[in-house]
N, C-alpha and C positions, 0 to 999 in steps of 0.2 A: 499410420498417421491419419488424421481426419481428412476426409474428402472436401473438395471446394464447396459443395452444397452445405456441408456441416458448418464450415466457417461462415458462410453467408447467413445461415439460419441463426447461429450464435450471435453474430454481430447485429442482427435485427433488434436485439434486446439492449444494445449498447445505449448508454445515456446520451443520445443525440437529439433529444426532443427540442433543444435550443434552436435547431434549424427551422422548426415550424412555428416558433413564437416570435412576436414582435414586442419591443419595449413599449411602443405607443399603446398597445392593447392592455398592458399591465398597469401603466401609470395613469392612463385616462380614467377619470372618475375617482382617483385616489388623491387628488389635490384639494386641500381643505383651507379655507380662510382662517388666518390666525393673526391677530394684531401684534405689532411690535411695540417697543417702548415709544411713547409720545414725547418727543423733545428731550431736553436735558442730556446728561452724559450717559454713556453705556449703550448696550444693545441686547436684545432678547426677543424671544418669540419668533414671529414671521419676518423679522428684518434684522439680520446681523447676528442672530443667536446660533452658535455652533450646535449641530446635531451629529452624533456619532453612534453608529451601530457596530459593535465589536464581535469578534469570534463567530463569524458566519462560516459554518462548515460546508465545504463544497468538494466535489470531485470533478476533475476534467480529464481529457484524454490528450496525451502528447501527440502532436502532429508529426513528430519525427519517427515514432515507433508504435503508436497506437496503444501504448500501455497507459494505465490510469495514473494520475498524480493527485495527491491530496492538496487542498487549498484551505487556508484559514484566512478569511477575507475581513478587512476592516474598512468601513466606508464612513466618510464624514462629508457634510455639506453645510453651507451657510444659506439659509432661506433669504429670499428677496420678494418684493411685491406682496408682502403680507400674506403668504400662503406657504403651507408645508405639505409634505407628501406622507401618506401612510407608511409607517416604519417597515412593515412587512414587505413593501414594494422594493425597498433597497435590496433586501435579500433575494427577492424574486428576479430582479433585473440582473443581479450578479449571477444567479443560477442559469438564466437564459444563455449567457455567453460561456459559462463553464461547460454547459452540455453541448459543446461543439469541439472539434479538433482545435487544440490551442497551444500557444506558447505563453508562458507566464506574463511577459511584458505586454504582449498583445491583448491578453485577457484583461489586465489592469487598464490598459488604454481604452478598450472597447466599453468596459463598465463605466469608466469616467466620462467618456464622450456621450454615452447614451443618457446618463443621468443629467449631465449638464444641458443637453439639448431638450430633454423632456420636462425637467423640473424648472429650468430657467433660474437657477440659484446664483448667488454671488460667486460661488466657487465649489468645486468638488475635490476631495482627496480620497484616493484608494490605495491601500497598503495590503499586499498579499504576501503570505508566508507559504511557500510551496515545497512539497516533498515528492520526489519521483522514485518509484521502485527501481532498484539497481538492475542493470541489464548486462549480460544475463546472469553473471555471478552464480552459476550453478555448481561448479566444482569447488571453488573456494568461496564459500558463503561468508559474507561480511555482515550478516544481520546480527542483531543483538540476541542474547539469550533471554529476552523478554518479549512479550507480545506488544511491541510498541513501534515507533517510527525510526529508531536508531538504525543506522546503516543505510538509510535512504539518502539519495542526493537531495540537497536542500538549497534553496535560494529565496531571497526576498526581493520584491520589486514594488515600485510605487508609480502612481500617475496622478496628475493634478491639472486643475483648470481654474480660471478666474483668479481670485485672491490667493489661492494656494500655489500659484506658479512661482511666487517669490519664496524661496526656501528659508529666508530669514524673517518672514512675516510673522506677526502675532498669531495668525490663523494656523500656520504650521506648528508653531510652538504649542498652542492649545490642543491641537489634534494629537501630537505625539505625547503630550502629558496625559491626556485622557486614556490613551492606549497603555501608557506605563502604569496607570492605576489598576489595570486588569492584568498586569504582569507581562505586557508585550513591549519589548525594547526595539524601537525602530531605528536602525542604523541608516545613515544617509549616504553611504558610499555606493549608490546604485549605478553610477555611470560606468562601473566596471562590468556590468552585466553583459553577458554574451550568450545568445541562443545556441551558439555552437558548443558551448561548454555545459549547457543545462542538461540535455538528454544524455544519460550515461551510455547510450548506444553509439554515439558519435565518436568519442575518444577510442572506444574499443574497436569500432569499425576501421578507424584510421590506422590504428596500430596494426591490425591484421592485414589491411590492404597494403601497407608500406613494407610488409615482409619482416617486421621486427619480431613477430612471435607466431610461428606456425602452430605452437601449442595452444595459444589463445584462440586462433582461428578455428582449430579443430573442435575445442571444447565449446566454443560459442555457437557452433553450427553455422559458421560463415562460409562453408565450402560450396555446396551446391543446393541452393534453395529450390523448392519444387515449383516449376513454372505454372502448373494449374492452380496451386495455392496462391501464388503471387497475382495471377490474373483474377482470382476470386476477390482478393483484398482490394485490388484496383477497381473492380466493379462496385464494391461497397463505397469507396470514396466517391465514385461518380453518382451513385444513388443518393448520397447525402448532398449533392449539389457542389461538391468540391472538384477542383480541377487537378487531376493527378500530376499535371505538368507544372503546377505552381512550384516555384523553386523550393519552398519549405517542405513540399510533399514528395519531391523526387527522392526515391530510395526508401520511402516509408513502407510500402508493401513488403519489400525485401527484408527490412529490419524486423517487421512484425513476424514474418515467417521464420526468420532466424531465431526469434524468441521461442516460437512454437516448437521448433525442431529440437530444442533442449529436452522436450518432454516425450521423445520417442522411446519406445521400449528398448531396454538393454539387457545384457546377459548377467543373470544373478550369479552364475558360477564364477564368472570372471571377477565380479565384485567381491566375492567371498574367498577368493583364491588365497589371500594372505592368511585368513583364519584356517582354511583347510590344510595349509602347509605347516600349521602349528606355530606360526610366528606371532604368538600373542603373549601377553604378560598379565599379571593380576590386575583386577579392576582398581581404578584410582579413587573412586568415590566411596563414601562411608557405607559399611555394611550394617544391616539391621539383624541382630542375632539375639534371640530370646528363647528361653525355656518357657513352656506353657503347660500347666496342669501336671507337673511331674514327668512329662514326656520329654525324653532327651533327643527326640527326632531332629530338632533344629540344631543340635550340636553337629550333626552330620550333613545337614542341608541348609546352608547359610542363605539368607535373603539379602540381595544386593540391590542398590538403586543407582541408576544413572539419570540425572535430572537436567532439564533445560537444554536438550539437544535441538538446535535450530533447524528449520526446514522451510523450503519453498515448494509449492506445487501449483497446479493449474486446474481450475474447476472444469470438468468436461462438459458441464451443462451450459456455461456462459463464456468459456474461454477467457476467464479472468483469474488472476492469481489469488491464491490464499497462502498465508504464511503464519508461522508461530513457533511453538516449542513442543517437544515430545519428552515425556518422562517414562522411563522403563524400569520396572521392578522385576526381578527374576531370581529363581533359586537354582543352585547347582545340585545335580546328583553327585554322590561321592565319587571322586576320581575323574570327574568331567574336566575338560579344559577350562581354564579361566579366559577372560576376554577383555580386551582393551576397549576403552571408550571409543576409540577411532573406528573399531569394527561396528559398533552400534550406530555411530555416525554414518557409516557407509550404508547400513541397512536402511536407516531413515532416508538418506539421500536417494538410494535406489528406488524405493517405493514412492517417494515424493516426486521424483523426476520423470513424471509421466502424467497424462491426463487422469485426474482422480476425483473422488468424492471423499470427504473426511472420514465417513464411517468405514469405507473400504480401506483407506490408508491405515486407520487404527488397527483394524483386524489383520491386515497383511503384515504389519510390523510385529504384532503379537505372535502370529503363526510362524513367522520366520525365526524369531528368537526362540520360541518353544521347540522348533525342529532342531535347533543347534544344541540345546541343553537337555531336552526331554523332561524338564521340570516345570514348575509353575511360572507363569508370566502375567504381568499386568502392565498395560500401556494406557497412558492418559495423553491425549493430544489436545492442545489449546491453540486456537487459530483465529485470526481475523480474515474474513472473506470480503474481498473487494466487491463481489456481487451484492453483498448485503448493504454496502454503503455508497456505491457509485451508481446504482440503478434506482428504480422507482421506490423501493422501500426506505432507503436512505437512513438506516439506523447506524449512525457514525460510531457510537461507542460500543456497539455490540461485539461480542466474541462468542465462539462456539467451543464447547468442550465435549470430548467423546472418550469412552472407556471400553477397553477389551480385557477380559480376564480369562485365563486358561489354567487348569490344574488347581494347585493348592490355593491360589488367590480367589478362586470361585467357591471354595468350600470352607475356608477359614476366615471369618470376618475380622479377627484380630490382626491377621497378616495384611489384609487389605487396608484396614484402618491405619496400620503402622506405616504403610507406604504412602497413603494420602497425607498423613501427618508430616512425613519427610518432605513432600512437595510444599506443603504450607510453611514448614520451617525454613525452606530454602529462600523464602521471600522476605524474611525478617532482616 
């Protein structure tokens, strides 16, 4: 497992720049005079005209477990005093508070208060859609078979000031309607929000601590966290200016270390024990079987594909998760054992459940499958890396694909093309 200095070094790159930024420095100099309607009925411009910036992509860090959560932020305000603020400043103010340890409701409240006090508008509305990585969900993965946000814990919160404080006001109605035009449905049942239910680590921790499931406790790594690692994470909180004794942060270092302990090395032989005992059955997914150039070689060596095997892993450079799907194509030697999808799932899980880089993960899966069959193997891994979207580069829509080929897949372009086409067809 990583030493405490490695944890401290990795966390120095965490998106925590918000602690060093002030809203006043961002907004100052970005307020511009803008006339409103003179007399008569109606409102527009710098007096009474609603301004909404939608779909601001953010990433923040959960104060309960230090894992990142994605935020889609929508901000609206009604100017007053015949002045408006530069539109980019709304996004930048939201980003300042996102790049701190946060809870969704507090994030919404802090953005709302900061904008209201700095812009002096008639009112501010903030609506956040938040997705939290599941914790730890390593044995029974609940993620989708797509590279998307399905399987993440989700919650929506809002905050308001001024004229938006009345939920039945025209201002709220206009705000929600403008969000709906971009496909965002704002439900108003926010009073049921509870920070205790937001972070997936809390229900899991409570279940284990109450003795309801020793199996969950063991798999989640809730047994004996490393004291040196906990101390290192606690020192990080102090270096950010946070108080580790603040009630929301009590237990946070332990929960983050529990997450990391899911990625310790395990025994490959134990993981493959079922296969080695011959308790397997034929592949469930479609085979690709084709004669080429009059050669009947493929009659004896069928090409199979298992697609969209989900995985989680943890980047060893930044200690941030990456997740996605694995596609495996492979050929059997005549007389070789057939294999269940569950065995390939186990191989993917084994190599993903440790500190990794995607290139190595792809190669290791290919080598393991090849060692079991002795035939050709091709592996394609598609993943989203939190380090690409929650740190400085902030490429929210980016994803990474890697390929490893062994044996016939490296020498026969038609077989490789056939497998890649099968991946493409699976998305229709």
